[in-house]
TORPA-350233 format. One record per residue (C-alpha): residue in three letters; x, y, z. Coordinates in pm, whole numbers, plus 32768, in hexadecimal, padded with zeros to 4 digits. Example, Ala and Ser with C-alpha at 12.3 -4.5 7.8 and 13.67 -1.06 7.14 Angstrom:
2
REC   residu   east   north     up
REC      Ala   84CE    7E3E   830C
REC      Ser   8557    7F96   82CA
END
This chain:
408
REC   residu   east   north     up
REC      Met   8000    8000   8000
REC      Pro   8094    8154   7F9F
REC      Glu   80D3    8255   80AE
REC      Phe   7FAE    833F   80EC
REC      Asn   8004    8488   8043
REC      Ile   7EF3    858E   8067
REC      Asp   7F73    8661   7F44
REC      Lys   7F72    8534   7E5F
REC      Ile   7E1B    84CF   7EE0
REC      Arg   7D89    8627   7E9B
REC      Ala   7E1F    862A   7D3E
REC      Ala   7D5D    84EB   7CF4
REC      Phe   7C14    85A8   7D21
REC      Pro   7BF8    869B   7BFB
REC      Ile   7ADC    876B   7C8E
REC      Leu   7BB1    87D1   7DB8
REC      Ser   7C8A    88A5   7CD2
REC      Arg   7B70    8986   7C5B
REC      Glu   7B08    8ADA   7CDE
REC      Ile   79B5    8B53   7D55
REC      Gly   7981    8CCA   7D36
REC      Asn   7AF7    8CFF   7CFF
REC      Lys   7B3F    8C43   7E41
REC      Pro   7BDC    8AE8   7E58
REC      Leu   7AD0    89E4   7E97
REC      Val   7AC7    8963   7FFB
REC      Tyr   79E0    8837   7FF0
REC      Leu   794F    87DE   8144
REC      Asp   780E    8736   80D4
REC      Ser   787B    85CE   80A1
REC      Gly   7762    8555   8183
REC      Ala   766E    85C1   8074
REC      Thr   773F    8533   7F5A
REC      Ala   78AF    84E4   7F40
REC      Gln   798E    855A   7E27
REC      Lys   7A11    8460   7D28
REC      Pro   7B7C    8406   7CE6
REC      Lys   7BFB    840A   7B83
REC      Ala   7C17    828F   7B91
REC      Val   7A9B    8277   7BAA
REC      Ile   7A5E    8387   7AA6
REC      Asp   7B50    82E0   79B3
REC      Arg   7AAF    818C   79E9
REC      Leu   7957    8217   7992
REC      Thr   79E2    82C9   7861
REC      His   7A92    818E   77EB
REC      Phe   7953    80C3   780E
REC      Tyr   7887    81B2   773C
REC      Glu   7999    81E6   763A
REC      Phe   79FC    807B   7606
REC      Glu   791B    7F83   76C0
REC      Asn   77B5    8005   76BE
REC      Ala   76B1    7EF5   7683
REC      Asn   758B    7E59   7736
REC      Ile   75D0    7D2C   780F
REC      His   754C    7BC7   781E
REC      Arg   74DC    7AF2   76FB
REC      Gly   75A1    7BB3   75F5
REC      Val   7676    7AD4   7518
REC      His   7756    7BE4   748C
REC      Tyr   78A3    7C44   7523
REC      Leu   7841    7D92   75BD
REC      Ser   7715    7D00   7672
REC      Met   77D8    7BD9   76F8
REC      Asn   78F2    7CBE   7768
REC      Ala   7803    7DB0   7814
REC      Thr   775D    7C8A   78C3
REC      Thr   78AF    7C14   7943
REC      Glu   790A    7D72   79BC
REC      Tyr   77BA    7D94   7A6D
REC      Asp   77D8    7C42   7B17
REC      Glu   7940    7C88   7B7D
REC      Ala   78D2    7DD4   7C11
REC      Arg   77E3    7D19   7CF6
REC      Glu   78FB    7C30   7D5E
REC      Thr   79E5    7D54   7DA7
REC      Ile   78E3    7E03   7E80
REC      Ala   787F    7CC3   7F33
REC      Lys   79EA    7C85   7F90
REC      Ala   7A21    7DEE   7FF8
REC      Ile   78FE    7DEF   80EE
REC      Gly   792E    7C8D   816F
REC      Ala   77EC    7C03   80DD
REC      Pro   77E0    7A8B   811C
REC      Lys   7744    7A40   7FC7
REC      Val   776A    7B07   7E86
REC      Glu   7601    7ACD   7E1B
REC      Glu   7586    7B73   7F5B
REC      Val   7609    7CC3   7EDC
REC      Ile   74EB    7D71   7E26
REC      Phe   7521    7EA5   7D4E
REC      Thr   7420    7FB5   7D92
REC      Arg   740A    812B   7D51
REC      Gly   748A    8177   7EAF
REC      Ala   7451    8145   8021
REC      Thr   72F4    81DA   8008
REC      Glu   727F    80DE   7F07
REC      Ser   7328    7FC9   7FCA
REC      Val   7262    801A   8107
REC      Asn   7121    8032   803E
REC      Leu   716A    7EE1   7F9F
REC      Val   7186    7E3F   80F6
REC      Ser   7051    7EF5   8172
REC      Asn   6F8F    7E76   8047
REC      Gly   7009    7D14   8083
REC      Leu   6FB0    7D16   81F4
REC      Ser   6E55    7D9B   81A8
REC      Glu   6DF9    7C36   814A
REC      Thr   6E57    7BA5   829E
REC      Leu   6E20    7CB3   83A5
REC      Val   6CC4    7CBA   843F
REC      Glu   6BF8    7DA5   8516
REC      Gly   6C8F    7DD1   866F
REC      Asp   6DF3    7D82   8605
REC      Glu   6EF6    7E7E   867A
REC      Ile   7021    7F29   85DB
REC      Val   7131    7FCF   86AC
REC      Leu   71DF    8100   8619
REC      Thr   72A4    822A   86A0
REC      Leu   726C    839F   8690
REC      Met   73B1    83D0   85CF
REC      Glu   733D    831A   8495
REC      His   734E    83BC   8340
REC      His   71F7    83EA   82A7
REC      Ala   724A    82D2   81B5
REC      Asn   724F    81DF   82D9
REC      Phe   7129    8283   8386
REC      Val   7010    82D3   8292
REC      Pro   6FFA    817A   81E9
REC      Trp   6FB7    80DC   833D
REC      Gln   6EB2    81E2   8391
REC      Ile   6DFF    8198   824B
REC      Leu   6E11    8021   8288
REC      Ala   6D9A    804A   83F0
REC      Glu   6C6A    8111   8381
REC      Lys   6C1C    8014   8272
REC      Lys   6C43    7EDE   834D
REC      Gly   6BE7    7F5B   84A9
REC      Leu   6D48    7F3C   8531
REC      Thr   6DD8    7FED   8662
REC      Leu   6F11    80BE   863D
REC      Lys   6FEF    8101   876A
REC      Phe   7100    820A   8768
REC      Ala   7235    820D   8845
REC      Asn   72A1    8359   88D7
REC      Val   73ED    8403   8891
REC      Thr   74CF    8492   899F
REC      Asp   7551    85F5   89B5
REC      Thr   769D    8583   8924
REC      Gly   75F2    84EA   87F5
REC      Glu   75F9    837B   8851
REC      Ile   74DB    8284   885B
REC      Asp   7453    8260   89BC
REC      Met   74A2    80EE   89CB
REC      Glu   73DC    80A7   8B06
REC      His   72A8    8145   8A6D
REC      Trp   72E7    8090   8923
REC      Lys   72FF    7F3F   89D2
REC      Ser   71C0    7F81   8A95
REC      Leu   70FA    7FA0   8952
REC      Phe   711E    7E31   88F3
REC      Ser   700C    7D33   8937
REC      Ser   6F92    7BE7   88B4
REC      Lys   6EDB    7CAC   87A5
REC      Thr   7017    7D4F   871B
REC      Lys   704B    7CCE   85BA
REC      Leu   7148    7DC9   8536
REC      Ala   7253    7EAA   85C7
REC      Thr   72E7    7FA8   84DA
REC      Phe   73EE    80AF   8520
REC      Thr   74F8    817C   8479
REC      His   7661    810E   848D
REC      Val   76D3    827B   848B
REC      Ser   75F5    83AA   84BF
REC      Asn   75F6    848E   8390
REC      Ala   7599    85BA   846A
REC      Leu   7684    857E   8591
REC      Gly   7799    8497   8519
REC      Thr   775F    83A6   863A
REC      Ile   77D8    8242   85FD
REC      Asn   76DC    8158   869A
REC      Pro   7740    8008   8736
REC      Val   7684    7F4A   8628
REC      Lys   7721    7DF7   8667
REC      Glu   76B9    7DFC   87D4
REC      Met   7564    7E89   877C
REC      Thr   752C    7D75   867F
REC      Ala   758C    7C69   877B
REC      Phe   749E    7CF8   887E
REC      Ala   737A    7D0A   8788
REC      Lys   73B4    7BA1   8721
REC      Asp   73D4    7B24   8886
REC      Lys   72B3    7BEC   8915
REC      Ser   71A9    7BC8   880A
REC      Asp   723E    7B01   86EC
REC      Ala   71EF    7C35   861C
REC      Leu   726B    7C76   84BF
REC      Val   7371    7D8A   84AE
REC      Leu   73A4    7E8A   839A
REC      Ile   74CE    7F74   83AE
REC      Asp   74E0    80B6   82E7
REC      Gly   764F    80CC   8288
REC      Ala   763A    81F6   819B
REC      Gln   7717    82D0   8279
REC      Ala   77F4    81B7   82FD
REC      Val   7881    8117   81C3
REC      Pro   7933    8256   8147
REC      His   79EF    8280   8290
REC      Gly   7A87    812B   82D0
REC      Lys   7A8B    7FC0   8269
REC      Val   7947    7F09   82BB
REC      Asn   7932    7D8F   82E8
REC      Ile   77C7    7D27   82CF
REC      Ser   7813    7BC0   832B
REC      Asp   7892    7C39   847B
REC      Leu   775D    7D07   84D0
REC      Gly   765B    7BF1   84DE
REC      Cys   7545    7CC1   843F
REC      Asp   7444    7C4D   8340
REC      Phe   744C    7D7A   8256
REC      Tyr   754E    7E8A   8215
REC      Val   751E    7FAE   8125
REC      Phe   75F2    80C8   8098
REC      Ser   760E    81B7   7F71
REC      Gly   7725    81C0   7E6F
REC      His   773A    8338   7E49
REC      Lys   77A0    8363   7FB7
REC      Val   78BE    826C   7F96
REC      Phe   796F    8322   7E76
REC      Gly   78AC    8269   7D69
REC      Pro   779F    82D3   7C6F
REC      Asp   7645    8343   7CD1
REC      Gly   7511    8274   7C81
REC      Ile   75B0    8134   7D05
REC      Gly   759A    8096   7E5B
REC      Ile   75AC    7F4E   7F12
REC      Leu   74BD    7E79   7FD4
REC      Trp   7562    7D53   807B
REC      Gly   7472    7C5B   8113
REC      Arg   746C    7AF2   8182
REC      Gly   7416    7A1E   8057
REC      Glu   7304    7955   80FC
REC      Leu   7251    7A95   815F
REC      Leu   7275    7B44   8011
REC      Asn   7207    7A16   7F47
REC      Ala   70CB    7A05   801B
REC      Phe   7072    7B6E   7FC3
REC      Gln   6F8B    7BBB   7EA4
REC      Pro   703F    7C80   7D92
REC      Phe   7053    7DF5   7DCE
REC      Gln   702F    7E3D   7C5A
REC      Ser   6FD6    7D5B   7B39
REC      Gly   7046    7D56   79D1
REC      Gly   7166    7CD4   7906
REC      Asp   728B    7C0E   7990
REC      Met   71EA    7BB7   7ADE
REC      Ile   7105    7AB1   7A4F
REC      Glu   713D    793E   7A36
REC      His   701F    78F3   7948
REC      Val   6EFD    79BC   78BC
REC      Ser   6DC6    7934   7814
REC      Val   6C61    79A6   77EC
REC      Ser   6C07    78CB   7914
REC      Gly   6D02    7963   7A07
REC      Thr   6E67    79C4   7A5F
REC      Thr   6F72    7933   7B3C
REC      Phe   7094    79FF   7BC5
REC      Arg   7207    79CA   7BE0
REC      Gln   72CA    79B4   7D24
REC      Ile   73B3    7AC6   7DA1
REC      Pro   7459    7B9C   7D2F
REC      Glu   7393    7BAF   7BEA
REC      Arg   724B    7B97   7CAC
REC      Phe   7272    7D05   7D11
REC      Glu   7321    7D93   7BDF
REC      Ala   7205    7DB8   7AE6
REC      Gly   724C    7E60   799A
REC      Thr   7394    7EE8   791D
REC      Pro   745D    7F34   7A56
REC      Asn   7553    8050   7A91
REC      Ile   766D    7F8F   79EF
REC      Ser   7768    80A9   79EA
REC      Gly   7709    8109   7B4E
REC      Ala   7757    7FAD   7BCF
REC      Ile   78A3    7FA8   7B17
REC      Gly   78F4    8106   7B93
REC      Leu   78A3    80A8   7CFA
REC      Ala   798B    7F7D   7CE2
REC      Ala   7A97    806B   7C61
REC      Ala   7A61    8148   7D92
REC      Phe   7A9A    8020   7E7C
REC      Asp   7BCC    7FBA   7DB3
REC      Tyr   7C53    811C   7DD6
REC      Met   7C1F    811D   7F4D
REC      Glu   7CB4    7FC3   7F79
REC      Asn   7DE0    7FE5   7E92
REC      Glu   7E34    8157   7E74
REC      Val   7DD2    81ED   7FC4
REC      Gly   7D9F    80E4   80CD
REC      Trp   7C74    80ED   81B6
REC      Glu   7D3E    80FE   82F6
REC      Ala   7E17    821C   8279
REC      Ala   7CE5    82D9   81FC
REC      Glu   7C33    82AD   8349
REC      Ala   7D64    831C   8410
REC      His   7D8D    8456   833E
REC      Glu   7C1D    84AE   8356
REC      Gln   7C25    8485   84D0
REC      Ser   7D4F    8570   84E8
REC      Ile   7C95    8678   841C
REC      Leu   7B5C    8643   84F0
REC      Lys   7C27    867F   862D
REC      Tyr   7CC0    87BA   859D
REC      Ala   7B6F    883B   8523
REC      Thr   7AC7    87F7   8671
REC      Glu   7BD7    88B2   872A
REC      Arg   7BC7    89DF   8640
REC      Leu   7A4A    89F2   8640
REC      Ser   7A40    89D6   87BB
REC      Glu   7B06    8B1A   87CD
REC      Ile   79F1    8BE5   8724
REC      Glu   7917    8C9A   881E
REC      Gly   77A4    8C51   87F8
REC      Leu   77DC    8B17   8726
REC      His   7749    89D2   87AB
REC      Ile   77A9    887D   8720
REC      Arg   7682    878D   8714
REC      Gly   76FB    862A   873E
REC      Thr   7827    85F9   881E
REC      Ala   7833    8480   883D
REC      Pro   7996    8404   8877
REC      Asp   7973    830A   8759
REC      Lys   7911    83C2   861B
REC      Val   7971    83F9   84AF
REC      Gly   79CA    8541   8408
REC      Val   787A    85EB   842B
REC      Ile   7860    872E   84F0
REC      Ser   7706    87C6   8515
REC      Phe   76F0    8913   85C2
REC      Thr   7617    8A40   860A
REC      Met   7679    8BA8   8648
REC      Asp   75C8    8C97   8731
REC      Ser   75E4    8DB1   8636
REC      Ala   7579    8D0B   84EF
REC      His   7481    8C15   845A
REC      Pro   751F    8ADE   83BF
REC      His   74AC    8B45   8262
REC      Asp   7550    8C99   828C
REC      Ile   768E    8BEE   82FE
REC      Gly   768E    8B13   81CA
REC      Thr   7647    8C38   80E1
REC      Ile   7761    8D0F   8167
REC      Leu   7855    8BEC   8165
REC      Asp   77FF    8BB4   7FF8
REC      Thr   787E    8D12   7FA8
REC      Cys   79CA    8C99   8038
REC      Gly   79CB    8B63   7F59
REC      Val   7978    8A84   8082
REC      Ala   7867    8980   8043
REC      Ile   77AB    88FE   8171
REC      Arg   7648    8880   81AA
REC      Ala   7540    893E   8270
REC      Gly   73E9    88CD   82E6
REC      His   734F    879F   838F
REC      His   741D    86A4   82C5
REC      Cys   72ED    85C2   828F
REC      Ala   72EA    8586   8405
REC      Gln   71C8    865E   8479
REC      Pro   7166    857F   85A3
REC      Leu   72C8    85A7   8626
REC      Met   72BB    8721   85FC
REC      Glu   716D    872B   86B0
REC      His   7206    865E   87C9
REC      Tyr   7315    8767   87F4
REC      Lys   7214    887F   87C5
REC      Ile   72CF    891D   86A3
REC      Ala   7268    8960   853B
REC      Gly   73AA    88DE   84AB
REC      Thr   7523    88F8   84AC
REC      Ala   7644    8957   83CE
REC      Arg   7706    881B   837B
REC      Ala   786D    87F8   830A
REC      Ser   78A6    8691   829D
REC      Leu   7A03    8616   8255
REC      Ala   7AA8    8511   817C
REC      Phe   7C0E    8498   8166
REC      Tyr   7C57    8598   8053
REC      Asn   7C27    86BF   813F
REC      Asn   7D52    876C   81E0
REC      Arg   7D96    886A   82F0
REC      Glu   7D8B    8986   81F5
REC      Asp   7C1E    892B   81B5
REC      Ile   7BD5    8953   8326
REC      Asp   7C92    8A9C   8335
REC      Ala   7BBC    8B1C   8215
REC      Leu   7A83    8AAE   82CF
REC      Ile   7AF2    8B6D   8405
REC      Thr   7B3C    8CA4   8336
REC      Gly   79E1    8C8B   829F
REC      Leu   793E    8C68   83F3
REC      Glu   79F8    8D9C   846C
REC      Lys   7957    8E50   8346
REC      Val   7804    8DD0   83BC
REC      Gln   7847    8E60   8514
REC      Arg   78AB    8FB2   8485
REC      Phe   7776    8FBE   83A7
REC      Phe   767C    8F66   84B5
REC      Gly   772F    9002   85DA
END
């Protein structure tokens, strides 16, 4: 593995060299979407220039080659995330579609009175689908509280389980706070206490460190490609094969069928069972390229160590600003810093920072129940990746000093 060189890393991300409003771009919004290395961009370009064809059943060279590339992409991703079986890795449009796919599948087995345990720190994508299903099926949803430091109140969470609990679902990493939840221990408790199914939302976890699904013990794990330095419009649902094959198809159409006649249709097993129609072929190949880049060019451990050093520096610098309050101070967290300022609304903070070339996110971050819990409308959020450096943080601080001068 080559030595981690931040200048070389930054040079591999073309967008980081551009200017915004005659100011160098300082990108601190990777929690919303991560930037793409040239290795991923080049792989997508190469596919469309030299390999583009539809997959499966084609007898010409391009189709057979594209099929091989698509299948190998699944194998690469399965290995990267520690999936026990390649066929259990399902390509979706993202974490949101993955959660909805599971919700749709469970709608056939959950019955009135069954209970689902969630937390107040869930992203809307792992919140609203369960609300819709609960209303449709007469289910009971229970929500675990969050502490002042931004951690799940584990005693409260454990108290929510009963013999009626059929599913426990929780985020691996909070998108709004950066908190890393003890998902392995949580999964073990849910299994031991209620024999509940467990779905983990890994959208914010996978970009920040190597994940081994086989070690977690969960039943479903979801994430989005665009947050892990890959293309948008592609995501992953990993699920236990016996559970997924028992689900009714989420969508129907070409490639997911076994046999069609006027008298009826039978469906294929996973993964094709949930990949109806022409899939995002280039997206899958591009996502595999992103994992290859992280594994072979950067190194997950080196990336995580660098990000943690920048997080520490940023936390120290932000803590020096009078009237600024960091929301989410758990000792175990990724490079996400949400904050409020006494003098300015989060949207005003974001707008002024943009004039400095600094890109952050402002608002409720699709986590309105969490914001309501803290009795705030939203936060300004600086979210880091391994391509950020101390100069990015210094630019953020300079921008926030401008906010203070503007609002007094």
